[in-house]
Phi, psi and omega in degrees: 000148179282152175200167178266139177226161179261137173296131182286349181262310185243001177069013174295138178278127185238150177264112182276118182296162177305128175078353182284140178263346179205166179210145178268128181292131181286344183269307185249356178070009176289147176269122185252123179269138178299322180296321181294317182292330180296330183276348180267158176293128181290135180287164179297322180296313180298321177298317177303308186297315181290331180281319186280342181241072186296342180297342179290340184256013174073017178292151184251157178284129179300330184283311187262338182071017181249152175296138180277118179247119178293149176298149183295140174294150185226124170066187181263352172241127174208156187216148173242121183240127184234127176226123186231126180258348180055047186303141178065028171239168181292342180252031182297139175250165184248326193256001191290324177289325173300319177302313182299317180295318179296319181293320178296316179301317180298312184294318183287317188269327182266320186250007171061036171287132177298142179307318184289346184262010179239117177258130177247132173245111176216168179289348180275349183292142180277328178289121181300337178279356177256007173281135189281059173279168178304312182298315182291325177296317179296320177297319182291325175296321177299315177302315182300321186268352185297124176067020182301138184213172180305136181097345180285144175237116184245146176230133175238117179239132178227129174232116183171201182277143172232147181224185174228156173215156184298142178249134183241013185248010180064022179271350184238131181299320182269000178084009182229138170275146174265148184223149171257146184253107172296172179302322184257029185299330182297330180257323187258345179101174184256168176259114185277151181303329177301318179293317179299319179294318183291327186261335181256325189264301189296331178284351186297118180278166178304134179094348177261153179222147178234131171246130176246137174237108187247110181253084183204161175294152175057038190257006186308314181239040187298335178263004179057032180290151189294336187229138178241131179275105181270107185245136177267182186287346177271354181096356176286146184214159169222152176270124175269139179274112180251021176294133186294147179297336181291345181089001179298132180282127182242008180271195183263183173263037178112346180277188183242128179231125181225137182231133166258131180232159188290336185195175175286167184301328183266005185252172177249152176251141185269144170248111197211160172253010183287340182263304181285337179072313186268350179201163177277141176214167167286134183302321184288314181299314180300315182293325178294310180298318180299319179299318179294313184293332180271004179079019180262013185254035182286320179231166180295325178293320180293324177293312182299316178297319183294315182289325176294317180296319180299315180290319182295325184272359177291152180311151195327314184236121179296338177066027187284145172279120184232175182303136183298149181296325180296314180298320179297317180295321182295325184269332183249341183076013182241150176286163184269046177293151183076026185303324183266013184297137177293141180278146179234101179306146186237158176235126176231158184204163178279341176219154178280155178199169177279111187291341182265354176245337180285120182287139177274130177206148177243000000 
């Protein structure tokens, strides 16, 4: 069975193929023996990977009784797109599946992602493994990261509900972890930013890059990346250091990870028809796609300014359907003050850079 192991030289997390007794590290070129890694203390990252991707251990689905096999990775460009409306619940959204469709169209037609290299999880999918449950999202993240190597370009897009919960490990400056809500989060739980960082960010090898577009409430630091670009309304910016006081490493294994998110950690993101006019969308996703289509996506700074300007200039109230105040209080212990606060999309990264000279590319 396949499993994740740590390089004994540089501690990079590696995927050991079926039946293999050793593997060469892509970062430092050391040969890592499976027997050697078994005798060492398993890192937190390896524990995360082996725990979050149970299909590696041959566990079976209670429903079908069959081994779960992730779809094959395809090409050097691939994307995972998730849109969840939570239909027939009190927290139902309207535009998230529209967001997913728009993002797929953008990636395939503008950035030439192969159709087969884009997986969509929405409630409209007929394949039960494409429904955005907690289990299926974790399987799809494994597919996205499987065999990632130098030269690969990965995209992770999520449109749905985001929440916060208390953090007790000193990994968060504000004392709260950010979470994404799968379709079945009420029964199965949420995906915490620690997990997203461990499974999407830290395995990235040198030469690979990941772009995340997160259209959800409380999404500012949803990938737990070390640096946040704090930009004012004039376009001036500084990079804030968000590395945890505990010393936990939140960066990559040499690759590049950059995230655009719908709002700051303490804010809400709108699901609205005020931007597209003819249909409901997430304000952030619509503004991101619009910026690219209007030629405002040359640099990371130009994109961030464009999406912020688009949202800021929308009529007074976006009218977005957002997470209920009761649910927010139950998960964070805080009242929903600032309920009508305007959202401010954020940019985070594993390394700092000049946002006005660094070219945007997928």
